[in-house]
OpenMM code with the backbone's topology and positions (N, CA, C; nanometers):
from openmm import Vec3, app, unit

residues = "MET THR GLY GLY SER ARG ALA ILE GLN VAL MET ARG GLU GLY ILE VAL ARG ASP ALA THR VAL THR TRP ARG PHE GLU GLU PRO TYR SER TRP VAL VAL GLU ILE HIS CYS SER GLY PHE GLY THR ALA THR ALA ARG ALA ASP ASP ALA PHE GLU GLY LEU CYS ASP ILE ARG GLU GLU LEU GLU PRO TYR GLY TRP ARG ILE GLY VAL ALA GLY ALA GLN ALA ASP VAL TRP PRO SER GLY MET ALA ARG ASP GLN GLY GLY GLY GLN ARG ALA TYR ARG MET THR PRO GLU SER VAL GLY ASP LEU VAL ASP THR PHE GLU PRO VAL ASP PRO SER THR VAL THR THR VAL ALA LEU GLN ARG ALA GLU THR ASP ARG LEU TYR GLU ALA ILE ARG ARG ARG ALA HIS THR ASP".split()
positions = [
    Vec3(-7.3758, 1.2030, 19.4590),
    Vec3(-7.2518, 1.3653, 19.5285),
    Vec3(-7.3095, 1.5146, 19.5610),
    Vec3(-7.3757, 1.5600, 19.5365),
    Vec3(-7.4653, 1.6859, 19.5692),
    Vec3(-7.3473, 1.8047, 19.6985),
    Vec3(-7.3881, 1.7558, 19.8178),
    Vec3(-7.2783, 1.7954, 19.9151),
    Vec3(-7.3617, 1.8049, 19.9755),
    Vec3(-7.3392, 1.9551, 20.0998),
    Vec3(-7.4210, 2.0199, 20.1921),
    Vec3(-7.3640, 2.0244, 20.3205),
    Vec3(-7.4456, 2.1236, 20.4079),
    Vec3(-7.3565, 2.2801, 20.5118),
    Vec3(-7.4910, 2.2021, 20.5866),
    Vec3(-7.3545, 2.2238, 20.7204),
    Vec3(-7.3677, 2.2327, 20.8496),
    Vec3(-7.3303, 2.3190, 20.9028),
    Vec3(-7.3266, 2.3244, 21.0629),
    Vec3(-7.3078, 2.4262, 21.1450),
    Vec3(-7.1674, 2.3428, 21.1979),
    Vec3(-7.1129, 2.4473, 21.2535),
    Vec3(-6.9611, 2.3511, 21.3257),
    Vec3(-6.9371, 2.4803, 21.4305),
    Vec3(-6.8090, 2.4750, 21.5154),
    Vec3(-6.7434, 2.5518, 21.5883),
    Vec3(-6.6356, 2.5635, 21.4722),
    Vec3(-6.5337, 2.6711, 21.5283),
    Vec3(-6.4056, 2.6888, 21.4835),
    Vec3(-6.3567, 2.7997, 21.6334),
    Vec3(-6.2503, 2.7314, 21.5515),
    Vec3(-6.1608, 2.8112, 21.7513),
    Vec3(-6.0485, 2.8614, 21.7326),
    Vec3(-5.9579, 2.9332, 21.7837),
    Vec3(-5.8532, 2.9939, 21.7398),
    Vec3(-5.8629, 3.0334, 21.9590),
    Vec3(-5.7095, 3.0601, 21.8932),
    Vec3(-5.6771, 3.0861, 22.1238),
    Vec3(-5.7095, 3.0717, 22.2224),
    Vec3(-5.8490, 2.9356, 22.2176),
    Vec3(-5.9186, 2.8779, 22.2976),
    Vec3(-6.0820, 2.9457, 22.3096),
    Vec3(-6.1098, 3.0078, 22.1559),
    Vec3(-6.2058, 3.1388, 22.1448),
    Vec3(-6.3096, 2.9716, 22.0347),
    Vec3(-6.3884, 2.9922, 22.0641),
    Vec3(-6.4313, 2.9123, 22.0044),
    Vec3(-6.6315, 2.9830, 21.9430),
    Vec3(-6.6209, 2.9632, 21.8233),
    Vec3(-6.7485, 3.1111, 21.7928),
    Vec3(-6.7724, 3.0303, 21.6535),
    Vec3(-6.9287, 3.0540, 21.6684),
    Vec3(-7.0653, 2.8997, 21.5192),
    Vec3(-6.9214, 2.9246, 21.4174),
    Vec3(-6.9855, 2.8569, 21.3582),
    Vec3(-6.9703, 2.8379, 21.1792),
    Vec3(-7.0127, 2.7847, 21.0910),
    Vec3(-7.0131, 2.7828, 20.9428),
    Vec3(-7.1333, 2.7187, 20.8762),
    Vec3(-7.0054, 2.6725, 20.7568),
    Vec3(-7.0126, 2.5533, 20.7372),
    Vec3(-6.9486, 2.4654, 20.6467),
    Vec3(-7.0409, 2.4588, 20.5688),
    Vec3(-7.0092, 2.4841, 20.3901),
    Vec3(-7.1170, 2.3886, 20.3225),
    Vec3(-6.9940, 2.3280, 20.1632),
    Vec3(-7.0103, 2.2174, 20.0965),
    Vec3(-6.8933, 2.1978, 20.0288),
    Vec3(-7.0679, 2.0826, 19.9100),
    Vec3(-6.9544, 2.1417, 19.7537),
    Vec3(-7.0805, 2.0895, 19.6483),
    Vec3(-6.9565, 2.0470, 19.5506),
    Vec3(-7.0677, 1.9424, 19.4667),
    Vec3(-6.9646, 1.9244, 19.3456),
    Vec3(-7.0145, 2.0120, 19.2469),
    Vec3(-6.9211, 2.0907, 19.1491),
    Vec3(-6.9518, 2.1126, 19.0472),
    Vec3(-6.9358, 1.9884, 18.9355),
    Vec3(-6.9008, 2.1173, 18.8308),
    Vec3(-6.9297, 2.0615, 18.6762),
    Vec3(-6.7871, 2.1411, 18.6221),
    Vec3(-6.6455, 2.1430, 18.6209),
    Vec3(-6.6177, 1.9270, 18.5702),
    Vec3(-6.5143, 1.9302, 18.6353),
    Vec3(-6.5908, 1.8504, 18.7394),
    Vec3(-6.6437, 1.7363, 18.8328),
    Vec3(-6.4889, 1.7760, 18.8778),
    Vec3(-6.5490, 1.8726, 18.9609),
    Vec3(-6.4500, 1.9315, 19.1965),
    Vec3(-6.5583, 1.9778, 19.2332),
    Vec3(-6.5025, 1.9345, 19.3617),
    Vec3(-6.5532, 1.9642, 19.4292),
    Vec3(-6.4683, 2.1027, 19.5364),
    Vec3(-6.6861, 2.2004, 19.5234),
    Vec3(-6.6295, 2.3364, 19.6006),
    Vec3(-6.5984, 2.3513, 19.7223),
    Vec3(-6.5952, 2.3213, 19.8488),
    Vec3(-6.5862, 2.4213, 19.9854),
    Vec3(-6.5322, 2.5089, 20.0738),
    Vec3(-6.6024, 2.5457, 20.1070),
    Vec3(-6.6377, 2.6938, 20.1771),
    Vec3(-6.6637, 2.7102, 20.3758),
    Vec3(-6.6423, 2.8038, 20.4134),
    Vec3(-6.6203, 2.7704, 20.5275),
    Vec3(-6.6485, 2.8571, 20.5607),
    Vec3(-6.7430, 2.9105, 20.6911),
    Vec3(-6.7980, 3.0676, 20.7258),
    Vec3(-6.7841, 3.0886, 20.8481),
    Vec3(-6.7347, 3.1796, 20.9097),
    Vec3(-6.7500, 3.2543, 21.0043),
    Vec3(-6.7137, 3.3685, 21.0367),
    Vec3(-6.7511, 3.4882, 21.1827),
    Vec3(-6.7662, 3.6462, 21.0971),
    Vec3(-6.6287, 3.5792, 21.1926),
    Vec3(-6.5748, 3.5591, 21.2908),
    Vec3(-6.3432, 3.5639, 21.3251),
    Vec3(-6.2716, 3.6177, 21.1662),
    Vec3(-6.2736, 3.5620, 21.0755),
    Vec3(-6.2236, 3.4916, 20.9329),
    Vec3(-6.2348, 3.6047, 20.8084),
    Vec3(-6.4739, 3.5469, 20.8478),
    Vec3(-6.4753, 3.5674, 20.6560),
    Vec3(-6.5171, 3.4432, 20.6038),
    Vec3(-6.5199, 3.3240, 20.4659),
    Vec3(-6.5640, 3.2824, 20.3580),
    Vec3(-6.4612, 3.2664, 20.3501),
    Vec3(-6.3667, 3.1115, 20.3680),
    Vec3(-6.2798, 3.0707, 20.3387),
    Vec3(-6.3620, 2.9342, 20.2258),
    Vec3(-6.3171, 2.9545, 20.1050),
    Vec3(-6.2461, 2.8270, 19.9947),
    Vec3(-6.1809, 2.7695, 19.8968),
    Vec3(-6.1841, 2.6396, 19.9432),
    Vec3(-6.0620, 2.5839, 19.8196),
    Vec3(-6.1966, 2.4917, 19.7383),
    Vec3(-6.1418, 2.4498, 19.6133),
    Vec3(-6.1618, 2.4172, 19.5269),
    Vec3(-6.0647, 2.2723, 19.4994),
    Vec3(-6.0953, 2.0900, 19.4989),
    Vec3(-6.0349, 2.0557, 19.4553),
    Vec3(-6.0804, 1.9399, 19.3910),
    Vec3(-5.9781, 1.7628, 19.4236),
    Vec3(-6.0326, 1.6971, 19.3005),
    Vec3(-6.1906, 1.6687, 19.3463),
    Vec3(-6.1794, 1.6452, 19.5351),
    Vec3(-6.2779, 1.5527, 19.6282),
    Vec3(-6.3104, 1.6753, 19.7619),
    Vec3(-6.4249, 1.6361, 19.8072),
    Vec3(-6.3749, 1.7282, 19.9502),
    Vec3(-6.3431, 1.7518, 20.0731),
    Vec3(-6.2503, 1.5911, 20.0638),
    Vec3(-6.1549, 1.5922, 20.2315),
    Vec3(-6.0969, 1.7061, 20.1450),
    Vec3(-6.0171, 1.7412, 20.0640),
    Vec3(-5.9244, 1.7861, 20.0180),
    Vec3(-5.9172, 1.8960, 19.9407),
    Vec3(-6.0396, 1.9320, 19.9917),
    Vec3(-6.0721, 2.0839, 19.9958),
    Vec3(-6.0939, 2.1517, 20.1375),
    Vec3(-6.1407, 2.0359, 20.1995),
    Vec3(-6.1057, 2.0735, 20.3259),
    Vec3(-5.9376, 2.0567, 20.4322),
    Vec3(-5.9330, 2.0229, 20.3824),
    Vec3(-5.7548, 1.9600, 20.3668),
    Vec3(-5.7098, 2.1410, 20.3322),
    Vec3(-5.7424, 2.2102, 20.2786),
    Vec3(-5.7136, 2.3513, 20.1893),
    Vec3(-5.6643, 2.4513, 20.2518),
    Vec3(-5.9002, 2.4258, 20.2498),
    Vec3(-5.9007, 2.4875, 20.3621),
    Vec3(-5.8256, 2.5310, 20.4725),
    Vec3(-5.8297, 2.3962, 20.6424),
    Vec3(-5.7495, 2.4291, 20.6852),
    Vec3(-5.6159, 2.4627, 20.7249),
    Vec3(-5.5270, 2.4435, 20.5362),
    Vec3(-5.4114, 2.4871, 20.5274),
    Vec3(-5.3572, 2.5532, 20.5095),
    Vec3(-5.4427, 2.7227, 20.4581),
    Vec3(-5.4873, 2.8377, 20.5246),
    Vec3(-5.5203, 2.9636, 20.5977),
    Vec3(-5.5467, 2.8088, 20.7288),
    Vec3(-5.6278, 2.8774, 20.8044),
    Vec3(-5.5759, 2.9089, 20.9035),
    Vec3(-5.4163, 2.7235, 20.9240),
    Vec3(-5.4003, 2.7529, 21.0074),
    Vec3(-5.3117, 2.8035, 21.0216),
    Vec3(-5.1940, 2.8490, 20.9686),
    Vec3(-5.1137, 2.9096, 20.9630),
    Vec3(-5.2146, 3.1012, 21.1537),
    Vec3(-5.2820, 3.1237, 21.1493),
    Vec3(-5.3369, 3.1828, 21.1862),
    Vec3(-5.4161, 3.1739, 21.3074),
    Vec3(-5.4077, 3.0361, 21.4093),
    Vec3(-5.4390, 2.9674, 21.5044),
    Vec3(-5.5964, 2.9088, 21.4110),
    Vec3(-5.6689, 2.8969, 21.3807),
    Vec3(-5.8039, 2.8043, 21.3592),
    Vec3(-5.7730, 2.6910, 21.2921),
    Vec3(-5.8954, 2.7071, 21.3970),
    Vec3(-5.9006, 2.5022, 21.3678),
    Vec3(-6.0308, 2.4490, 21.3447),
    Vec3(-6.0709, 2.3638, 21.2586),
    Vec3(-6.1700, 2.3446, 21.2328),
    Vec3(-6.3123, 2.2306, 21.2594),
    Vec3(-6.4102, 2.2157, 21.3081),
    Vec3(-6.4216, 2.1471, 21.4245),
    Vec3(-6.5016, 2.0302, 21.3053),
    Vec3(-6.4674, 1.9717, 21.2269),
    Vec3(-6.4787, 1.8725, 21.2069),
    Vec3(-6.3999, 1.7094, 21.1637),
    Vec3(-6.5082, 1.5906, 21.2126),
    Vec3(-6.4532, 1.4808, 21.1912),
    Vec3(-6.3528, 1.4321, 21.1349),
    Vec3(-6.3188, 1.5247, 21.0340),
    Vec3(-6.2381, 1.4946, 20.8680),
    Vec3(-6.1542, 1.5647, 20.9336),
    Vec3(-6.0872, 1.7060, 21.0203),
    Vec3(-5.9649, 1.7156, 21.1002),
    Vec3(-5.9153, 1.6651, 21.2053),
    Vec3(-5.9645, 1.5557, 21.2335),
    Vec3(-5.9057, 1.4324, 21.3200),
    Vec3(-5.7690, 1.3231, 21.2852),
    Vec3(-5.6814, 1.3213, 21.3933),
    Vec3(-5.5897, 1.3030, 21.3323),
    Vec3(-5.6165, 1.1543, 21.3516),
    Vec3(-5.6535, 1.0769, 21.3669),
    Vec3(-5.6535, 0.8931, 21.3080),
    Vec3(-5.8238, 0.9419, 21.2304),
    Vec3(-5.8340, 0.9881, 21.1596),
    Vec3(-5.9827, 1.0226, 21.0228),
    Vec3(-5.8771, 1.0621, 20.8642),
    Vec3(-5.8990, 0.9936, 20.7011),
    Vec3(-5.8397, 0.9871, 20.6620),
    Vec3(-5.9278, 0.9499, 20.5680),
    Vec3(-5.9016, 0.9503, 20.3959),
    Vec3(-6.0130, 0.8432, 20.3504),
    Vec3(-5.9855, 0.7611, 20.2761),
    Vec3(-5.9930, 0.6305, 20.2140),
    Vec3(-5.9246, 0.5351, 20.1437),
    Vec3(-5.9444, 0.6839, 19.9908),
    Vec3(-5.8471, 0.5998, 19.8750),
    Vec3(-5.7999, 0.5731, 19.7378),
    Vec3(-5.9950, 0.6038, 19.6731),
    Vec3(-6.0590, 0.4732, 19.7631),
    Vec3(-6.2068, 0.4531, 19.7164),
    Vec3(-6.3954, 0.5611, 19.7830),
    Vec3(-6.2908, 0.5958, 19.9084),
    Vec3(-6.4094, 0.6615, 19.9248),
    Vec3(-6.3151, 0.8304, 19.8525),
    Vec3(-6.2914, 0.8304, 19.8011),
    Vec3(-6.2390, 1.0191, 19.7917),
    Vec3(-6.2685, 0.9940, 19.6459),
    Vec3(-6.2614, 0.8809, 19.5592),
    Vec3(-6.2732, 0.8566, 19.4316),
    Vec3(-6.4706, 0.7905, 19.3813),
    Vec3(-6.5137, 0.7769, 19.4493),
    Vec3(-6.6204, 0.7074, 19.4666),
    Vec3(-6.7113, 0.7915, 19.6197),
    Vec3(-6.7123, 0.8728, 19.6084),
    Vec3(-6.7690, 0.8976, 19.7255),
    Vec3(-6.7464, 1.0720, 19.7838),
    Vec3(-6.6658, 1.1473, 19.6742),
    Vec3(-6.5927, 1.2653, 19.6615),
    Vec3(-6.5215, 1.2797, 19.8033),
    Vec3(-6.4635, 1.1820, 19.8674),
    Vec3(-6.4092, 1.2958, 20.0295),
    Vec3(-6.5125, 1.2735, 20.0839),
    Vec3(-6.6877, 1.3232, 20.0762),
    Vec3(-6.7302, 1.3334, 20.2322),
    Vec3(-6.7469, 1.1928, 20.3344),
    Vec3(-6.6529, 1.1085, 20.3293),
    Vec3(-6.6844, 0.9844, 20.4308),
    Vec3(-6.5206, 0.9616, 20.4226),
    Vec3(-6.4999, 0.9555, 20.5503),
    Vec3(-6.3062, 0.9173, 20.6035),
    Vec3(-6.3556, 0.8161, 20.6083),
    Vec3(-6.2454, 0.6873, 20.7204),
    Vec3(-6.2057, 0.6112, 20.7683),
    Vec3(-6.1988, 0.6740, 20.8597),
    Vec3(-6.2114, 0.5854, 21.0390),
    Vec3(-6.2000, 0.6371, 21.1274),
    Vec3(-6.0435, 0.4868, 21.1961),
    Vec3(-5.9485, 0.5776, 21.2556),
    Vec3(-5.8283, 0.4196, 21.2206),
    Vec3(-5.7877, 0.4126, 21.4032),
    Vec3(-5.7463, 0.2702, 21.4239),
    Vec3(-5.6578, 0.2660, 21.4948),
    Vec3(-5.5761, 0.1994, 21.5028),
    Vec3(-5.4469, 0.1724, 21.6111),
    Vec3(-5.3079, 0.1771, 21.5252),
    Vec3(-5.3350, -0.0411, 21.4873),
    Vec3(-5.4737, -0.1004, 21.5288),
    Vec3(-5.5664, -0.2205, 21.5343),
    Vec3(-5.6037, -0.2738, 21.3106),
    Vec3(-5.6657, -0.1193, 21.3245),
    Vec3(-5.7233, -0.1356, 21.2166),
    Vec3(-5.8493, -0.0276, 21.1495),
    Vec3(-5.8081, -0.0462, 21.0250),
    Vec3(-5.8969, 0.0281, 20.8860),
    Vec3(-5.9966, 0.0625, 21.0363),
    Vec3(-6.1158, 0.1991, 21.1059),
    Vec3(-6.2734, 0.1338, 21.1268),
    Vec3(-6.3928, 0.1741, 21.0804),
    Vec3(-6.4284, 0.2413, 21.1418),
    Vec3(-6.5373, 0.2836, 21.1061),
    Vec3(-6.5679, 0.4181, 20.9602),
    Vec3(-6.6648, 0.4458, 20.8822),
    Vec3(-6.6273, 0.5460, 20.8323),
    Vec3(-6.7413, 0.6877, 20.9183),
    Vec3(-6.6686, 0.8238, 20.8242),
    Vec3(-6.7258, 0.8658, 20.9428),
    Vec3(-6.7270, 0.9881, 20.8428),
    Vec3(-6.8412, 1.0885, 20.8746),
    Vec3(-6.8817, 1.1949, 20.7798),
    Vec3(-6.7890, 1.2848, 20.7754),
    Vec3(-6.7366, 1.3434, 20.7077),
    Vec3(-6.6304, 1.4320, 20.6727),
    Vec3(-6.6287, 1.5685, 20.7413),
    Vec3(-6.7457, 1.5689, 20.7256),
    Vec3(-6.8334, 1.7135, 20.8139),
    Vec3(-6.9140, 1.7600, 20.9294),
    Vec3(-6.8747, 1.6109, 21.0353),
    Vec3(-6.9542, 1.5924, 21.0893),
    Vec3(-6.8250, 1.7111, 21.1643),
    Vec3(-6.9445, 1.7775, 21.2405),
    Vec3(-6.9270, 1.8799, 21.3774),
    Vec3(-6.8679, 1.7906, 21.5096),
    Vec3(-6.7466, 1.7784, 21.5146),
    Vec3(-6.6875, 1.7871, 21.5909),
    Vec3(-6.6242, 1.8830, 21.7498),
    Vec3(-6.6567, 1.8916, 21.8100),
    Vec3(-6.5109, 2.0127, 21.9571),
    Vec3(-6.3782, 2.0053, 21.8607),
    Vec3(-6.3745, 2.1498, 21.7752),
    Vec3(-6.2788, 2.1795, 21.8157),
    Vec3(-6.1967, 2.1245, 21.8115),
    Vec3(-6.1631, 2.1832, 22.0410),
    Vec3(-6.0475, 2.1205, 22.0588),
    Vec3(-5.9903, 1.9239, 22.0468),
    Vec3(-6.0715, 1.9020, 21.9428),
    Vec3(-6.0772, 1.7392, 21.9327),
    Vec3(-5.9509, 1.6890, 21.8191),
    Vec3(-5.9616, 1.8397, 21.7217),
    Vec3(-5.8952, 1.8033, 21.6364),
    Vec3(-5.7513, 1.8612, 21.6162),
    Vec3(-5.5912, 1.8356, 21.5570),
    Vec3(-5.5110, 1.8673, 21.4408),
    Vec3(-5.4666, 1.9568, 21.3399),
    Vec3(-5.4036, 2.0187, 21.3113),
    Vec3(-5.3498, 2.0367, 21.2610),
    Vec3(-5.3558, 1.9612, 21.0428),
    Vec3(-5.3809, 1.9295, 20.9485),
    Vec3(-5.3160, 1.9416, 20.8541),
    Vec3(-5.1798, 1.7873, 20.8675),
    Vec3(-5.0721, 1.9148, 20.8580),
    Vec3(-4.9624, 1.8247, 20.8761),
    Vec3(-4.9702, 1.6820, 20.9434),
    Vec3(-5.0090, 1.7852, 21.0942),
    Vec3(-5.0026, 1.6291, 21.1790),
    Vec3(-5.0927, 1.4853, 21.2004),
    Vec3(-5.2145, 1.5517, 21.0823),
    Vec3(-5.2779, 1.4280, 21.1090),
    Vec3(-5.2830, 1.4087, 20.9556),
    Vec3(-5.1460, 1.3919, 20.8455),
    Vec3(-5.1133, 1.3499, 20.7177),
    Vec3(-5.0441, 1.2512, 20.8168),
    Vec3(-4.9481, 1.2463, 20.9369),
    Vec3(-4.8120, 1.2272, 21.0189),
    Vec3(-4.8721, 1.1163, 21.0790),
    Vec3(-4.9694, 1.1150, 21.1763),
    Vec3(-5.0317, 1.0189, 21.2348),
    Vec3(-5.1117, 0.9112, 21.1194),
    Vec3(-5.1565, 0.9913, 21.0572),
    Vec3(-5.2814, 0.8522, 20.9937),
    Vec3(-5.1580, 0.7594, 20.9330),
    Vec3(-5.0331, 0.7895, 20.8611),
    Vec3(-4.9148, 0.7503, 20.8172),
    Vec3(-4.8348, 0.6518, 20.9150),
    Vec3(-4.8350, 0.6660, 21.0064),
    Vec3(-4.8520, 0.6052, 21.1960),
    Vec3(-4.9079, 0.5133, 21.2055),
    Vec3(-5.0476, 0.5426, 21.1647),
    Vec3(-5.1652, 0.4140, 21.1986),
    Vec3(-5.1527, 0.2828, 21.1350),
    Vec3(-5.0856, 0.3596, 20.9704),
    Vec3(-5.1330, 0.2645, 20.8193),
    Vec3(-5.0407, 0.2002, 20.7863),
    Vec3(-4.9241, 0.2462, 20.8885),
    Vec3(-4.7752, 0.1930, 20.9223),
    Vec3(-4.7762, 0.0268, 21.0003),
    Vec3(-4.8706, 0.0743, 21.1140),
    Vec3(-4.9227, -0.0285, 21.2135),
    Vec3(-5.0021, -0.1091, 21.2158),
    Vec3(-5.0558, -0.1165, 21.1590),
    Vec3(-5.1759, -0.1843, 21.0494),
    Vec3(-5.1448, -0.2612, 20.9835),
    Vec3(-5.0204, -0.2147, 20.8955),
    Vec3(-4.9090, -0.2870, 20.8450),
    Vec3(-4.8592, -0.3977, 20.8784),
    Vec3(-4.7920, -0.3527, 20.9786),
    Vec3(-4.7396, -0.4075, 21.0480),
    Vec3(-4.7515, -0.5169, 21.1088),
    Vec3(-4.8402, -0.5282, 21.1199),
    Vec3(-4.9852, -0.6270, 21.2261),
    Vec3(-5.0404, -0.7040, 21.1675),
    Vec3(-5.0795, -0.6958, 20.9726),
    Vec3(-5.1584, -0.8022, 20.9337),
    Vec3(-4.9711, -0.8636, 20.9019),
    Vec3(-4.8785, -0.8110, 20.8661),
    Vec3(-4.7824, -0.9363, 20.7969),
    Vec3(-4.7183, -1.0152, 20.9230),
    Vec3(-4.7884, -0.9782, 21.0707),
    Vec3(-4.6947, -1.0422, 21.1861),
    Vec3(-4.8474, -1.1664, 21.2746),
    Vec3(-5.0126, -1.1423, 21.1538),
    Vec3(-5.0504, -1.2276, 21.2457),
    Vec3(-5.1132, -1.2946, 21.1150),
] * unit.nanometer
topology = app.Topology()
chain = topology.addChain("A")
for resn in residues:
    res = topology.addResidue(resn, chain)
    for name in ("N", "CA", "C"):
        topology.addAtom(name, app.Element.getBySymbol(name[0]), res)
């Protein structure tokens, strides 16, 4: 659980810019996530896991129209409690209404036009988890 760095893209008002995301584990038991872009400088968050740090930065930048182009910001991606506890939130599950799918890297670069806000992502993953639960009870 050390961390990493990736070149990504961010978007605001349809304009795409290059950026860098870094994440690292620091004692005592917290993750630091940083996103650097010439458009907004450096946004930093410290959280219990890397996914939560990403969410904190997104919530800071979203009111200004910024979208962060990483898989962990897509509507159908959310980590399980175990992925957070054991992997520091560096990986999350891609979900469908039928099932919890494959693990993806939280910071895997994606087109920033494919991501959403944290609030909409939470609502969508709640909806998907509920659909999966209903399906499990009817099968």
